[in-house]
N, C-alpha and C positions, 0 to 999 in steps of 0.2 A: 811275704805275709800271706796267710791263707785263712779262710773261714772253715773251722772244723764243725761240721754238723753232727750233733750228738743225738742219734736216734737209737732205738732198741737198747736202751740202757740196762744196766744191771740192777735188778730190784731184789732186795733180800727179803723174802717172806716165806712163810710155811716151812718152819723148821721141822726136820724129820728125826734128828737124833741130838742128844746132848751127852758127850763123852767127857769123863774126867779121868786123867791118868796121874796117879800119885807120884810125887817126888820121893826119893829115898832120904834116909836120915843124914846123908852127906850133903844134902842140898841140891842134888842133881837127879835127873831122870835115871832110873835103873836101866841096865842093859836089856836088850831084846830077850824075851823069855822069862824075865824076872819082873816085868811090869804088871801092875794091877790097874786095868782100865775098866771103868764102870760106865755102862750104857744106861743112863738113868731115864726111866720111861714114865713114871707117874708124876709128870710135871703139870701143874695147873696151867690152863690156857692163858696165854698173854702175860705170863709172869717172867719169861726170860727177858732180861733187860741188861743192856751194856751201854753205859753212858759215861761220857767224859766230864770230869769236873771242869768248872769254869777256869779259864786261864788266869793266872795271877799277873797283873800288869803293874810294874813299878816304874814311876815316871819322875824325872827331875825336870820341873818346868823352867823355861827360860825367862829371865827378867825382861828382856827386850824384844821378845817375839812370842807368837802363839805356837810356834813349833817347839817341842821339848828339847832340852839339851841331851837328855838320855831317856830311852824307853827300853826297859828290860821285860821280856815276856817269858814267863815260865808256864809250860804246857800243863794242863790239868791231867790228873791220873784217871785211868779208866776204872770204873766201878761196875762190877758184875753182880747180878742177883737173879735168883729164880726160886720158885716155891714148889716143894715136893711133898706129896702126902704119903710117901712110902717110908715106913719106919722099920724096915727089916734090919737085921743085925749088921750086915755089911755096910749099909749106909751110915748107921749110927757109930760103928766102931772106926770106920775108915775116914768118914767125912765130918763127923761131929766130934771125934776125939773121945768117944765113949770106950769103956773097957768091958770085957765079957769074962766072967769067971768060969770055972770048970763045970758049974751046975747050970750054966746058961743064963745067969742073971746079967743084964746089961746095966751098967752104972754110968750116969753122966758125969763128966769131969767137974771138979771143984775149982779148977783154975785153967786158964787158956793154954791150949797146946797148939804150937805152930804146925800147920798142915799146908803144904804147897801142892798145886796140881796144874797140869796142862789141860786146858779146856778147849774142846773142839765142838763147834755148832755146825751141823750138816743140814742141808736143805733138800726138799723133794725134787727140785729141778736139777740138782747136781751140777750147778754152774760154778759155785765157789764154796769153800769152807771158811768159816771165821774161826781163828785160833787165838787164844790167849796163851802164850807160851809158859807163863809162870804166874799163877794166881795164888795169893795168900788168902786162904779161906777164913771166913768169920761166920760160922753157922749159928743159927738160933732156932730153937724148938718152941712151938706154941701149941699146947694141948688144950683145946677149947672148942666151942661151938659143936659139941659132940652129938647133939640131936639132929640139927639141920645141916651140919657140915662135917668136918673131920679135923683131926690134928694136922698141923702143917709144920714143915721144916723149911726155913729160909736158908738157902745155900748162897752166900754172898762173899764178896772179897774184893781186894784191890789188885790190879794187874801190875806186876813188876817187870821192868825192862831187863832183857837178857839177850845175849848174842844168838842170832838165828841165821842158819845157812840155808838158802832156798833149795839148793841141790846138795844134800848132805854127803853124797858119794863123790862130789867133785873134788879134785886135788887142790884147786885154787881157793884161797880164802878171800878173794877180792870182793865177793858178793855178800860177805858176812855183815849183817847190820844189827845194831842194838835196837830192840823194839819191844813194846808191851802188847802189841796187837797187830795181826796181819791176816790177809786173805790169800788163799792158795787154791790150786786145783784140788778137787775132792780126792780123798784116799779111799780106794775100794776096800770092801770088807775082806779081812784076812791078809791085806797087804800092808807093807810098811810105808810110812809117809815119805814123800820125796824130800821134804824139808827135815832139818835136824836142829836140835837145841843144844847149846853149849854144855859140855860135860868135861870136867877136869878130874883126872885121876893121878894119884901119887903112888909111886912104886920104886923099889930098889934101894940100895945102900951105896952111897948117899942117895937120899930120896930125889927123884926127878918127877916133874909134872908133865902130863901129856894132855893136850886139848883135842877133843874130838867133838863130833856133832851127832847127838843121839836121836835116832828116828823113833817113831811110835807106831806100833803095829795094832791095827784095829780088826 
């Protein structure tokens, strides 16, 4: 046994970038070169929030003891939200599900459209990145307080669990883990992430499926 002294801990503060990389219509990240990644800049201060729902505890009490016969704990899902004041076309069409016609008119949807994204939060100290590998977006626009404030868009959603490979180029799959949130070493600008997110492709006759781990280039 030993005493582990925890000093100089990891403090997550002062975010520098919020990246969102959109999933394709097949439910997976597109290949490198076909990815759309948005570096969203007009984020209202202190609105980036990533919080886990309370765990759900189901207990069967014991008639003859204070200790339960059975206790089942389901982990709460991670919920992400941030507030953006940028209403440019790319944000509206790609993240809010709006459509834009040939004359440049942007129309908000009349029904919900599923949009998934990989979210990466980077920090000024460059110690770690926080990554949500698969977020189901649930965006909302508020156009108000136009004299003293501005219109705002809430980019929020629920993190979904998906297989992640810490070293996407490694041949072994032993480190693959299903997760809805992870922290990793920062990815340099213009470089591909070391980690990769599960991608399944189908090809050939008869069809065969191949599992790879798609990196994201920033």
